[in-house]
C-alpha positions in Angstrom: 21.7 -2.4 -9.9 23.8 0.2 -7.6 23.1 1.2 -4.0 23.4 5.3 -4.6 26.3 5.6 -1.6 25.4 9.3 -0.8 21.8 8.2 0.8 24.0 6.5 3.1 23.5 8.8 6.2 20.2 9.3 5.1 19.9 5.7 5.6 21.3 5.6 9.4 19.3 8.9 9.4 15.8 6.6 9.3 17.0 3.8 10.7 17.4 6.4 13.8 13.9 7.6 13.3 12.5 4.6 13.3 14.3 3.0 16.2 11.1 2.6 18.6 9.6 0.8 15.9 8.2 -3.2 17.2 8.8 -4.9 13.4 9.4 -2.4 10.6 12.4 -0.2 9.0 15.8 -1.7 11.2 17.3 -2.4 8.0 16.1 0.0 4.8 18.2 -0.3 1.4 18.2 2.7 -1.1 18.6 2.7 -4.9 18.9 5.4 -7.6 17.3 3.0 -10.0 15.5 -0.6 -9.6 13.5 -2.8 -12.1 10.9 -2.5 -9.0 11.2 -2.2 -5.3 8.8 -5.5 -5.2 11.4 -7.9 -7.4 14.5 -6.4 -5.3 12.5 -7.4 -1.8 12.0 -10.5 -3.5 15.5 -11.1 -3.9 16.2 -10.2 -0.4 13.8 -12.0 1.1 15.2 -15.8 -0.6 18.6 -14.9 0.8 16.9 -14.2 4.2 16.8 -10.8 4.9 15.2 -10.1 7.6 12.1 -9.2 8.6 10.7 -5.3 8.4 13.3 -4.8 6.0 12.9 -1.9 3.7 13.7 -1.3 0.4 13.8 2.2 -1.3 14.0 3.4 -4.8 14.3 7.0 -6.4 13.3 5.7 -9.9 11.9 1.9 -10.8 11.6 0.5 -14.5 9.1 -1.4 -14.6 7.1 -0.8 -11.5 4.2 -2.6 -11.3 0.2 -2.1 -9.1 -2.2 -4.6 -8.5 -3.8 -6.6 -11.5 -0.4 -6.5 -13.6 -1.4 -2.9 -14.0 2.2 -0.5 -14.6 3.0 1.5 -11.9 4.2 4.9 -13.5 6.0 8.1 -11.5 8.5 10.5 -12.2 12.4 10.2 -10.7 12.9 11.6 -7.3 9.4 13.2 -6.9 7.6 10.4 -5.1 7.9 6.8 -2.5 8.2 4.0 -3.5 9.0 1.5 -1.4 8.8 -2.5 -0.3 8.4 -3.9 3.0 9.5 -7.6 3.7 8.0 -9.4 6.5 7.9 -13.2 8.0 4.5 -13.4 9.6 3.6 -16.5 12.1 -0.1 -15.0 12.1 -3.3 -17.6 11.6 -2.9 -17.3 7.3 -6.7 -15.9 7.2 -5.4 -12.6 9.2 -3.2 -12.1 6.2 -5.7 -10.3 3.9 -5.2 -7.7 6.7 -2.3 -6.7 5.1 -3.3 -5.2 2.0 -5.9 -3.0 4.5 -3.5 -1.7 6.9 -1.2 -0.9 4.6 -4.1 1.3 2.9 -4.8 2.3 6.2 -1.1 3.2 7.5 -0.5 5.7 3.8 -4.2 7.6 4.7 -2.9 8.1 8.0 0.1 9.4 6.7 -0.9 11.7 4.5 -3.3 13.4 6.6 -0.9 13.6 9.5 2.4 15.5 7.8 0.2 16.9 4.9 -3.1 17.6 6.7 -5.2 16.2 4.1 -8.0 14.1 4.5 -7.5 11.4 2.2 -10.3 8.2 1.1 -9.6 4.5 0.7 -10.8 2.6 -2.1 -11.4 -1.5 -1.4 -8.8 -2.9 -0.9 -6.2 -0.4 -1.1 -6.2 2.4 -3.3 -5.6 5.6 -1.8 -7.7 8.6 -2.8 -7.8 12.6 -2.8 -11.5 13.8 -4.6 -11.9 10.4 -6.1 -8.4 10.9 -7.6 -5.7 7.7 -7.0 -2.1 9.2 -5.1 -0.9 5.8 -3.8 -1.2 2.3 -4.4 -0.4 -0.6 -2.8 0.6 -4.6 -3.7 0.9 -7.3 -1.3 2.9 -10.4 -2.8 3.1 -13.5 -0.7 5.7 -16.6 -1.3 4.3 -19.8 0.0 5.9 -23.1 0.7 3.1 -25.8 1.1 0.6 -24.5 3.8 3.2 -22.2 5.0 4.1 -18.8 4.1 7.8 -17.9 3.6 7.5 -14.3 3.5 5.2 -11.2 2.2 6.0 -8.2 0.4 4.2 -5.7 0.7 5.4 -2.4 -2.4 3.5 1.1 -1.7 3.9 3.9 -4.2 2.6 7.0 -3.2 2.7 10.2 -5.4 4.5 12.8 -3.3 5.6 16.0 -5.6 4.8 14.3 -9.1 3.6 17.3 -11.5 2.1 15.5 -14.8 1.0 11.9 -15.2 0.9 10.2 -18.8 -2.4 11.5 -21.0 -4.1 7.4 -20.2 -3.5 8.3 -16.5 -4.0 12.0 -15.8 -7.8 11.5 -15.4 -7.6 9.2 -12.4 -3.9 9.8 -10.8 -2.7 13.0 -8.7 0.3 13.5 -6.4 0.0 15.2 -3.0 1.8 18.7 -4.7 -1.2 18.5 -7.5 -3.9 18.4 -4.5 -2.4 20.9 -1.9 0.0 23.0 -4.5 3.0 22.9 -2.1 6.0 20.5 -2.3 6.1 17.8 0.8 9.2 16.4 2.3 9.2 12.5 1.3 11.7 11.8 4.3 9.0 12.8 6.7 6.2 11.1 5.0 8.0 7.9 4.8 9.2 8.5 8.7 5.3 8.6 9.3 4.6 6.0 6.7 6.7 3.4 8.7 5.7 4.8 12.4 2.2 3.9 11.2 2.5 0.4 9.2 4.5 -0.5 12.1 1.7 0.2 14.6 -0.6 -1.4 12.8 1.0 -4.3 11.8 1.6 -4.7 15.8 -1.9 -4.8 16.3 -2.5 -7.4 13.4 0.2 -9.1 15.1 -1.8 -8.9 18.3 -4.4 -10.5 17.0 -6.7 -7.2 17.3 -8.6 -7.5 13.5 -11.3 -5.1 14.9 -9.5 -1.9 15.5 -8.0 -2.4 12.1 -11.3 -2.7 10.5 -12.7 -0.2 11.8 -10.2 2.5 11.7 -10.2 1.1 7.7 -13.7 1.9 7.9 -13.3 5.4 8.5 -11.6 6.4 5.5 -13.6 4.5 3.2 -16.5 6.3 1.8 -17.8 3.2 -0.7 -20.2 2.0 1.5 -23.9 2.5 0.9 -22.9 2.9 -2.8 -23.7 1.9 -6.4 -20.6 0.2 -7.5 -19.3 -1.6 -10.9 -16.3 -4.3 -11.2 -15.2 -6.7 -13.0 -15.4 -10.4 -11.9 -13.1 -12.2 -14.1 -14.6 -11.1 -17.6 -17.9 -10.3 -16.3 -19.0 -6.7 -15.8 -21.1 -6.7 -13.0 -23.1 -4.1 -10.3 -24.2 -3.4 -6.9 -24.3 -1.7 -3.4 -21.3 -2.4 -1.3 -22.1 -2.8 2.4 -19.5 -3.2 4.2 -16.2 -5.4 4.9 -16.6 -8.9 6.8 -14.4 -10.1 9.7 -11.8 -11.4 6.8 -11.3 -8.2 5.2 -13.8 -9.5 2.5 -16.0 -7.1 0.5 -20.0 -7.8 1.1 -22.1 -6.3 -2.0 -25.7 -6.7 -2.9 -26.2 -7.7 -6.2 -30.3 -8.2 -7.0 -31.1 -8.4 -3.7 -28.5 -10.9 -2.5 -25.6 -10.8 -0.6 -22.1 -11.9 -1.6 -19.0 -11.6 0.0 -15.7 -11.4 -2.4 -12.2 -11.4 -1.8 -9.9 -9.5 -3.1 -8.8 -12.2 -5.8 -12.2 -11.9 -7.2 -12.9 -8.4 -8.2 -11.0 -5.8 -10.7 -11.7 -2.0 -11.5 -14.2 -0.8 -9.0 -15.9 2.3 -9.7 -18.3 4.2 -7.7 
Protein backbone atom coordinates (compact mmCIF):
# COMPACT_ATOMS: atom_id res chain seq x y z
CA UNK A 1 0.00 0.00 0.00
CA UNK A 2 1.61 3.25 -1.15
CA UNK A 3 0.50 6.76 -0.31
CA UNK A 4 -0.04 8.80 -3.46
CA UNK A 5 2.51 11.57 -2.91
CA UNK A 6 1.18 13.90 -5.60
CA UNK A 7 -2.09 14.14 -3.66
CA UNK A 8 -0.46 15.64 -0.56
CA UNK A 9 -1.26 19.19 -1.70
CA UNK A 10 -4.81 18.10 -2.46
CA UNK A 11 -5.09 16.54 0.97
CA UNK A 12 -4.01 19.78 2.58
CA UNK A 13 -6.64 21.57 0.50
CA UNK A 14 -9.29 19.07 1.56
CA UNK A 15 -8.42 19.53 5.22
CA UNK A 16 -8.68 23.31 4.80
CA UNK A 17 -12.05 22.95 3.05
CA UNK A 18 -13.31 20.87 5.98
CA UNK A 19 -11.80 23.04 8.71
CA UNK A 20 -15.22 24.12 9.96
CA UNK A 21 -16.34 20.51 10.48
CA UNK A 22 -16.76 19.50 14.09
CA UNK A 23 -16.05 15.78 13.79
CA UNK A 24 -14.95 14.59 10.36
CA UNK A 25 -11.99 15.35 8.12
CA UNK A 26 -9.32 16.70 10.47
CA UNK A 27 -7.02 13.97 9.18
CA UNK A 28 -7.19 12.60 5.61
CA UNK A 29 -5.07 9.94 3.90
CA UNK A 30 -5.09 9.33 0.13
CA UNK A 31 -3.87 6.24 -1.73
CA UNK A 32 -3.46 5.15 -5.32
CA UNK A 33 -4.68 1.64 -4.57
CA UNK A 34 -5.67 -0.35 -1.49
CA UNK A 35 -7.37 -3.67 -0.87
CA UNK A 36 -10.31 -1.87 0.73
CA UNK A 37 -10.61 1.56 2.32
CA UNK A 38 -12.56 -0.10 5.14
CA UNK A 39 -9.68 -2.52 5.72
CA UNK A 40 -7.22 0.36 5.87
CA UNK A 41 -9.51 2.24 8.24
CA UNK A 42 -9.68 -0.78 10.54
CA UNK A 43 -5.89 -0.96 10.63
CA UNK A 44 -5.64 2.75 11.37
CA UNK A 45 -8.32 2.51 14.07
CA UNK A 46 -6.53 -0.36 15.79
CA UNK A 47 -3.43 1.86 15.82
CA UNK A 48 -5.43 4.55 17.66
CA UNK A 49 -6.23 6.84 14.72
CA UNK A 50 -8.33 9.76 15.85
CA UNK A 51 -12.08 9.86 15.37
CA UNK A 52 -12.98 11.57 12.12
CA UNK A 53 -9.98 10.24 10.16
CA UNK A 54 -10.81 9.72 6.47
CA UNK A 55 -9.23 7.20 4.09
CA UNK A 56 -9.51 7.90 0.33
CA UNK A 57 -8.39 5.65 -2.51
CA UNK A 58 -8.53 5.89 -6.28
CA UNK A 59 -8.89 2.13 -6.56
CA UNK A 60 -9.82 -0.84 -4.38
CA UNK A 61 -8.71 -4.34 -5.32
CA UNK A 62 -11.24 -6.02 -3.01
CA UNK A 63 -13.83 -3.37 -2.26
CA UNK A 64 -16.96 -4.70 -0.62
CA UNK A 65 -20.54 -3.73 0.14
CA UNK A 66 -23.27 -5.02 2.43
CA UNK A 67 -23.82 -8.76 2.79
CA UNK A 68 -20.25 -9.53 1.59
CA UNK A 69 -20.98 -8.32 -1.95
CA UNK A 70 -18.06 -7.07 -4.03
CA UNK A 71 -17.95 -3.34 -4.81
CA UNK A 72 -16.70 -2.73 -8.35
CA UNK A 73 -15.38 0.73 -9.33
CA UNK A 74 -13.06 1.91 -12.09
CA UNK A 75 -9.82 3.52 -10.98
CA UNK A 76 -9.90 7.28 -10.58
CA UNK A 77 -13.52 7.69 -11.68
CA UNK A 78 -15.39 7.50 -8.38
CA UNK A 79 -15.31 8.29 -4.68
CA UNK A 80 -14.26 5.40 -2.45
CA UNK A 81 -13.73 6.49 1.13
CA UNK A 82 -13.97 5.31 4.71
CA UNK A 83 -14.40 7.30 7.90
CA UNK A 84 -13.32 6.26 11.39
CA UNK A 85 -15.58 7.31 14.24
CA UNK A 86 -15.38 6.66 17.97
CA UNK A 87 -18.95 7.36 19.11
CA UNK A 88 -19.88 7.59 22.78
CA UNK A 89 -23.63 7.75 22.22
CA UNK A 90 -26.19 5.16 23.36
CA UNK A 91 -25.72 1.89 21.48
CA UNK A 92 -29.26 1.92 20.10
CA UNK A 93 -28.48 5.15 18.21
CA UNK A 94 -25.68 3.53 16.24
CA UNK A 95 -28.22 2.07 13.81
CA UNK A 96 -28.67 5.62 12.54
CA UNK A 97 -25.11 5.77 11.19
CA UNK A 98 -26.00 3.92 7.99
CA UNK A 99 -29.16 6.01 7.54
CA UNK A 100 -27.44 9.37 8.03
CA UNK A 101 -24.57 8.40 5.73
CA UNK A 102 -26.95 7.55 2.88
CA UNK A 103 -28.79 10.79 3.62
CA UNK A 104 -25.52 12.72 3.39
CA UNK A 105 -24.70 11.14 0.01
CA UNK A 106 -28.13 12.04 -1.36
CA UNK A 107 -27.83 15.60 -0.05
CA UNK A 108 -24.38 16.04 -1.61
CA UNK A 109 -25.58 14.75 -4.99
CA UNK A 110 -28.50 17.14 -4.95
CA UNK A 111 -26.32 20.03 -3.78
CA UNK A 112 -23.46 19.60 -6.27
CA UNK A 113 -25.07 17.86 -9.24
CA UNK A 114 -28.64 19.12 -8.96
CA UNK A 115 -29.89 15.55 -9.32
CA UNK A 116 -32.51 14.22 -6.92
CA UNK A 117 -31.52 10.82 -5.54
CA UNK A 118 -33.59 8.22 -3.74
CA UNK A 119 -32.64 6.12 -0.71
CA UNK A 120 -33.65 2.48 -0.51
CA UNK A 121 -33.69 1.30 3.10
CA UNK A 122 -31.36 1.29 4.81
CA UNK A 123 -28.55 2.93 2.84
CA UNK A 124 -28.54 2.30 -0.92
CA UNK A 125 -28.65 5.53 -2.91
CA UNK A 126 -30.48 5.27 -6.24
CA UNK A 127 -31.15 7.39 -9.28
CA UNK A 128 -34.03 6.22 -11.45
CA UNK A 129 -34.06 2.96 -9.53
CA UNK A 130 -30.38 2.18 -10.25
CA UNK A 131 -27.74 2.16 -7.53
CA UNK A 132 -25.33 5.08 -7.63
CA UNK A 133 -23.88 4.74 -4.14
CA UNK A 134 -23.64 2.29 -1.27
CA UNK A 135 -22.69 2.40 2.40
CA UNK A 136 -21.02 -0.22 4.57
CA UNK A 137 -20.88 0.34 8.34
CA UNK A 138 -18.65 -1.97 10.38
CA UNK A 139 -18.37 -1.86 14.16
CA UNK A 140 -15.60 -3.06 16.46
CA UNK A 141 -16.71 -3.65 20.03
CA UNK A 142 -15.06 -4.78 23.22
CA UNK A 143 -17.38 -6.44 25.72
CA UNK A 144 -20.53 -4.30 25.62
CA UNK A 145 -18.79 -1.09 24.53
CA UNK A 146 -18.07 0.14 20.99
CA UNK A 147 -14.38 0.73 20.36
CA UNK A 148 -14.79 2.34 16.94
CA UNK A 149 -16.95 2.38 13.81
CA UNK A 150 -15.82 2.41 10.19
CA UNK A 151 -18.18 3.90 7.60
CA UNK A 152 -17.38 2.94 4.01
CA UNK A 153 -18.83 4.97 1.14
CA UNK A 154 -18.75 4.17 -2.55
CA UNK A 155 -20.17 6.79 -4.94
CA UNK A 156 -20.13 6.18 -8.69
CA UNK A 157 -19.21 9.55 -10.18
CA UNK A 158 -17.73 9.41 -13.69
CA UNK A 159 -17.75 5.68 -14.39
CA UNK A 160 -18.92 4.96 -17.94
CA UNK A 161 -19.33 1.17 -17.96
CA UNK A 162 -20.14 -1.57 -15.49
CA UNK A 163 -19.65 -5.34 -15.74
CA UNK A 164 -22.52 -7.14 -17.43
CA UNK A 165 -23.78 -8.60 -14.16
CA UNK A 166 -24.08 -5.10 -12.65
CA UNK A 167 -25.11 -2.97 -15.61
CA UNK A 168 -28.83 -3.54 -15.09
CA UNK A 169 -28.78 -2.31 -11.51
CA UNK A 170 -25.84 0.14 -11.27
CA UNK A 171 -25.32 3.65 -12.59
CA UNK A 172 -23.13 6.72 -12.15
CA UNK A 173 -23.67 10.45 -12.00
CA UNK A 174 -22.12 10.72 -15.47
CA UNK A 175 -24.49 8.16 -16.95
CA UNK A 176 -27.49 9.89 -15.39
CA UNK A 177 -26.56 13.48 -16.36
CA UNK A 178 -24.29 13.13 -19.38
CA UNK A 179 -21.71 15.33 -17.67
CA UNK A 180 -18.47 14.65 -15.82
CA UNK A 181 -18.35 15.87 -12.23
CA UNK A 182 -15.57 17.10 -10.01
CA UNK A 183 -14.87 14.45 -7.38
CA UNK A 184 -13.18 16.88 -5.00
CA UNK A 185 -16.23 19.16 -4.89
CA UNK A 186 -18.49 16.17 -4.33
CA UNK A 187 -16.23 14.74 -1.62
CA UNK A 188 -16.10 18.04 0.29
CA UNK A 189 -19.87 18.45 0.11
CA UNK A 190 -20.39 14.85 1.24
CA UNK A 191 -18.05 15.24 4.22
CA UNK A 192 -19.76 18.48 5.25
CA UNK A 193 -23.21 16.90 5.16
CA UNK A 194 -21.89 13.82 6.95
CA UNK A 195 -20.39 15.97 9.67
CA UNK A 196 -23.59 17.98 10.13
CA UNK A 197 -25.77 14.87 10.28
CA UNK A 198 -23.37 13.10 12.64
CA UNK A 199 -23.48 16.18 14.88
CA UNK A 200 -27.26 15.78 15.01
CA UNK A 201 -26.84 12.17 16.08
CA UNK A 202 -24.26 13.09 18.72
CA UNK A 203 -26.74 15.59 20.15
CA UNK A 204 -29.43 12.90 20.24
CA UNK A 205 -31.55 14.46 17.50
CA UNK A 206 -32.52 11.25 15.74
CA UNK A 207 -35.94 12.63 14.85
CA UNK A 208 -34.60 15.21 12.37
CA UNK A 209 -32.37 12.56 10.77
CA UNK A 210 -35.33 10.22 10.40
CA UNK A 211 -37.51 12.94 8.84
CA UNK A 212 -34.84 14.05 6.36
CA UNK A 213 -34.00 10.46 5.46
CA UNK A 214 -37.69 9.66 4.90
CA UNK A 215 -37.89 12.59 2.49
CA UNK A 216 -35.55 10.71 0.16
CA UNK A 217 -37.19 7.29 0.54
CA UNK A 218 -39.89 6.22 -1.93
CA UNK A 219 -40.40 2.71 -0.54
CA UNK A 220 -43.18 3.39 1.90
CA UNK A 221 -46.58 2.15 0.86
CA UNK A 222 -45.08 -0.09 -1.82
CA UNK A 223 -45.00 -3.85 -2.17
CA UNK A 224 -41.53 -5.22 -1.45
CA UNK A 225 -39.85 -8.60 -1.72
CA UNK A 226 -36.84 -9.41 0.40
CA UNK A 227 -34.80 -12.24 1.82
CA UNK A 228 -34.72 -12.92 5.54
CA UNK A 229 -31.99 -15.49 5.86
CA UNK A 230 -32.76 -18.07 3.17
CA UNK A 231 -36.49 -17.27 3.10
CA UNK A 232 -38.01 -15.04 0.45
CA UNK A 233 -40.77 -12.86 1.91
CA UNK A 234 -43.19 -10.21 0.68
CA UNK A 235 -45.04 -7.34 2.27
CA UNK A 236 -45.80 -3.63 2.27
CA UNK A 237 -43.08 -1.25 3.50
CA UNK A 238 -44.75 1.08 6.00
CA UNK A 239 -42.12 3.30 7.64
CA UNK A 240 -39.07 3.20 9.91
CA UNK A 241 -39.40 3.25 13.67
CA UNK A 242 -37.48 5.41 16.15
CA UNK A 243 -34.53 3.00 15.99
CA UNK A 244 -34.32 3.16 12.20
CA UNK A 245 -35.75 -0.35 11.81
CA UNK A 246 -38.08 -1.09 8.90
CA UNK A 247 -41.79 -1.62 9.59
CA UNK A 248 -43.37 -4.07 7.13
CA UNK A 249 -46.96 -5.27 6.85
CA UNK A 250 -46.91 -8.99 6.13
CA UNK A 251 -50.15 -11.00 5.95
CA UNK A 252 -52.10 -8.25 7.74
CA UNK A 253 -49.56 -8.20 10.58
CA UNK A 254 -46.90 -5.58 11.19
CA UNK A 255 -43.32 -6.73 11.70
CA UNK A 256 -40.30 -4.63 12.60
CA UNK A 257 -37.04 -5.77 11.05
CA UNK A 258 -33.45 -4.69 11.67
CA UNK A 259 -30.80 -4.08 9.02
CA UNK A 260 -29.14 -7.36 9.93
CA UNK A 261 -32.33 -9.33 9.22
CA UNK A 262 -33.04 -8.25 5.64
CA UNK A 263 -31.15 -8.74 2.42
CA UNK A 264 -31.86 -7.81 -1.20
CA UNK A 265 -34.98 -5.66 -1.08
CA UNK A 266 -36.84 -5.18 -4.36
CA UNK A 267 -39.86 -2.99 -5.02
